[in-house]
SETI-820441 format. One record per residue: residue number from 0; residue in one letter; chain; x negated, z negated, y of N, C-alpha, C in turn. Coordinates in steps of 0.2 Angstrom, whole numbers. Atoms other than C-alpha are relative to their C-alpha. Layout:
BEGIN
num,residu,chaine,nx,nz,ny,cax,caz,cay,cx,cz,cy
NUM,A,A,X,Z,Y,X,Z,Y,X,Z,Y
...
end
This chain:
BEGIN
num,residu,chaine,nx,nz,ny,cax,caz,cay,cx,cz,cy
0,E,A,-4,4,3,-109,-490,619,-2,-3,-7
1,R,A,3,1,7,-116,-489,602,-6,-5,0
2,E,A,6,4,-1,-132,-496,609,1,-7,1
3,R,A,-2,7,-1,-123,-512,615,2,-3,-6
4,E,A,-2,3,7,-115,-514,598,-6,-2,-4
5,R,A,6,1,4,-132,-513,590,-3,-6,2
6,E,A,3,6,-3,-139,-526,602,4,-6,-2
7,K,A,-5,5,2,-124,-537,599,-1,-2,-7
8,E,A,1,2,7,-127,-536,580,-6,-3,-1
9,R,A,6,3,1,-145,-540,582,0,-7,2
10,D,A,0,7,-3,-142,-555,593,4,-5,-5
11,E,A,-3,4,5,-129,-561,580,-4,-1,-6
12,G,A,4,1,6,-141,-558,566,-6,-5,1
13,K,A,5,5,-2,-154,-569,575,2,-7,-1
14,T,A,-3,7,1,-143,-584,576,1,-2,-7
15,E,A,-1,1,7,-138,-582,558,-7,-2,-4
16,L,A,6,1,3,-156,-581,553,-3,-6,2
17,S,A,3,6,-2,-162,-595,563,4,-6,-2
18,Q,A,-4,5,3,-148,-606,556,0,0,-7
19,Q,A,0,0,8,-150,-601,538,-4,-5,-3
20,H,A,3,5,5,-154,-614,525,1,3,-7
21,F,A,0,-2,6,-159,-609,508,4,-5,-5
22,V,A,-4,4,5,-147,-615,494,-5,-2,-6
23,K,A,4,2,5,-156,-625,481,2,3,-6
24,E,A,-1,-4,6,-158,-614,466,-4,-2,-5
25,R,A,4,2,6,-164,-619,449,-3,7,-3
26,N,A,2,-6,3,-165,-601,444,-6,3,4
27,P,A,5,-3,-5,-182,-594,451,1,7,2
28,L,A,-1,-7,-2,-176,-576,451,5,0,5
29,V,A,-5,0,-6,-161,-580,462,-3,-3,6
30,A,A,3,3,-6,-172,-591,473,-5,6,3
31,M,A,5,-6,-3,-185,-576,475,4,5,3
32,T,A,-4,-5,-3,-171,-564,479,2,-2,7
33,S,A,-3,2,-7,-164,-575,493,-6,0,5
34,I,A,6,0,-5,-182,-577,500,-2,7,2
35,T,A,1,-7,-2,-184,-558,499,5,2,5
36,K,A,-5,-2,-5,-168,-556,508,-2,-3,7
37,F,A,1,4,-6,-173,-569,521,-6,4,4
38,V,A,6,-3,-3,-190,-560,524,2,7,3
39,A,A,-2,-7,-2,-182,-543,525,4,-1,7
40,R,A,-3,1,-6,-170,-550,538,-4,-2,6
41,Y,A,5,3,-6,-184,-559,548,-3,6,2
42,L,A,4,-6,-3,-194,-543,549,4,5,4
43,G,A,-4,-5,-4,-179,-533,554,2,-3,7
44,S,A,-2,3,-7,-175,-546,568,-6,0,5
45,I,A,6,0,-5,-193,-545,575,-2,7,1
46,S,A,3,-7,-1,-195,-526,574,1,3,7
47,H,A,-1,-2,-6,-188,-524,591,-4,-3,6
48,V,A,3,4,-5,-199,-537,599,-7,3,1
49,K,A,6,-3,-2,-215,-531,608,-5,-5,-3
50,V,A,6,4,3,-232,-538,601,-1,-6,5
51,R,A,2,5,-5,-236,-548,617,6,-5,1
52,D,A,-6,5,-1,-218,-556,617,1,-4,-7
53,L,A,-2,3,7,-219,-561,598,-1,-7,-1
54,P,A,0,8,1,-226,-579,599,6,-3,4
55,G,A,-5,3,-3,-213,-583,612,7,0,-4
56,H,A,-6,-2,4,-199,-575,602,0,-5,-7
57,I,A,1,4,6,-205,-584,586,2,-8,2
58,H,A,-1,7,-2,-206,-601,595,8,-1,2
59,K,A,-7,1,-2,-189,-599,603,5,1,-5
60,E,A,-5,-1,5,-179,-592,588,-1,-5,-6
61,Y,A,2,3,7,-188,-601,573,-3,-7,1
62,V,A,4,6,0,-198,-616,579,5,-5,4
63,G,A,-4,4,-4,-186,-623,593,-4,-4,5
64,P,A,3,5,-5,-189,-636,606,-4,-5,-4
65,S,A,5,4,3,-203,-648,603,4,-7,-2
66,N,A,-4,7,2,-190,-663,601,4,1,-6
67,T,A,-4,-1,6,-182,-655,586,-4,1,-7
68,W,A,3,-1,7,-196,-653,573,-1,-6,-3
69,W,A,1,6,4,-198,-671,569,6,-2,-4
70,P,A,-6,1,4,-180,-673,564,1,4,-6
71,R,A,0,-5,5,-181,-657,554,-5,-2,-6
72,L,A,5,2,5,-197,-664,545,3,-5,-4
73,K,A,-3,6,3,-188,-680,541,5,2,-5
74,N,A,-6,-2,4,-173,-671,534,-3,4,-6
75,R,A,4,-3,6,-185,-660,523,-3,-4,-5
76,L,A,3,4,4,-194,-674,517,5,-4,-4
77,L,A,-6,3,4,-178,-683,512,3,4,-5
78,E,A,-2,-5,5,-172,-668,503,-5,1,-6
79,Y,A,6,-1,5,-189,-666,494,1,-7,-5
80,K,A,-1,7,4,-187,-685,489,6,0,-5
81,E,A,-6,-1,5,-170,-682,482,0,5,-5
82,D,A,1,-6,5,-174,-666,473,-5,-2,-5
83,H,A,5,0,5,-190,-671,465,-2,-7,-2
84,I,A,2,6,2,-195,-689,466,6,-5,-3
85,D,A,-5,4,3,-178,-697,463,2,2,-7
86,E,A,-2,-3,6,-175,-685,449,-5,-2,-6
87,G,A,5,1,5,-191,-690,440,-4,6,-2
88,S,A,3,-6,2,-198,-673,441,-8,0,0
89,F,A,7,0,0,-216,-669,437,-3,5,6
90,T,A,2,-5,-5,-217,-656,451,-4,-3,6
91,P,A,4,3,-5,-224,-668,465,-7,-1,-3
92,V,A,7,1,3,-239,-672,453,-3,6,0
93,K,A,3,-7,0,-242,-654,450,-2,2,7
94,Q,A,2,-3,-7,-242,-650,469,-6,-4,3
95,V,A,6,4,-2,-254,-665,472,-6,3,-3
96,I,A,6,-2,3,-266,-659,459,-2,7,3
97,V,A,1,-6,-2,-265,-641,465,-3,-1,8
98,G,A,2,1,-6,-267,-647,483,-7,-3,1
99,V,A,6,3,0,-282,-658,479,-6,5,-2
100,F,A,4,-5,3,-290,-644,469,-2,5,6
101,C,A,1,-4,-5,-288,-632,484,-5,-3,5
102,M,A,4,3,-6,-295,-644,497,-7,-1,-3
103,A,A,7,1,2,-310,-648,486,-4,7,-1
104,Y,A,4,-6,0,-314,-630,483,-2,3,7
105,L,A,2,-2,-7,-313,-626,502,-5,-4,3
106,V,A,6,4,-3,-324,-641,506,-6,2,-3
107,G,A,7,-1,4,-337,-637,493,-2,8,1
108,L,A,2,-7,-1,-337,-618,497,-6,2,4
109,P,A,6,-1,-5,-349,-618,512,-6,-2,-3
110,A,A,6,2,3,-362,-628,502,-2,5,-5
111,E,A,1,-5,6,-360,-616,487,-3,6,3
112,L,A,2,-6,-3,-362,-601,498,-7,-1,3
113,R,A,7,1,-2,-378,-608,506,-5,0,-5
114,H,A,4,0,6,-385,-612,489,-1,7,-2
115,L,A,1,-7,3,-382,-594,483,-4,4,5
116,R,A,4,-3,-4,-389,-587,499,-7,-2,0
117,H,A,7,2,0,-405,-597,498,-3,2,-7
118,A,A,3,-3,7,-407,-592,479,-1,7,1
119,E,A,1,-7,-1,-405,-574,484,-6,2,4
120,E,A,6,-1,-4,-418,-575,498,-6,-2,-4
121,A,A,6,3,4,-430,-585,486,-2,6,-5
122,K,A,2,-5,5,-428,-571,473,-3,6,3
123,K,A,2,-6,-4,-430,-557,486,-8,-1,2
124,N,A,6,2,-3,-446,-566,493,-5,-2,-6
125,G,A,4,1,6,-453,-569,475,-1,-8,-1
126,G,A,1,7,1,-451,-588,476,4,-2,-6
127,A,A,-3,3,5,-445,-599,463,7,-2,1
128,E,A,-6,3,-1,-427,-603,461,1,-7,-3
129,H,A,-1,7,3,-420,-620,458,7,-1,-2
end
């Protein structure tokens, strides 16, 4: 009987977790606390799922049907526009700068690694470095 109650509580927790939306917080400490609670609840909700069933569970509980992601994306972009762009915030500019930096780093990394490997081989073989 207690086992049934626990399963019922877990099922209720799943629906709460999948329908939860974060409150827009200006205080980073409060926002971090809510994120920490969300992650703890999420990990608690998947602790009973077997590894082989995990992708299906995540898709069913958190991603949803394929026809729901586009409206959610539109809503999120509208919220982002209202929160940052309409407010005249500098945050979108910072996010673009960081994103471009990360992409440039990732794109240039293989060439830099090739150059370093070539320089090490040349040094090992006694050849001239360039």
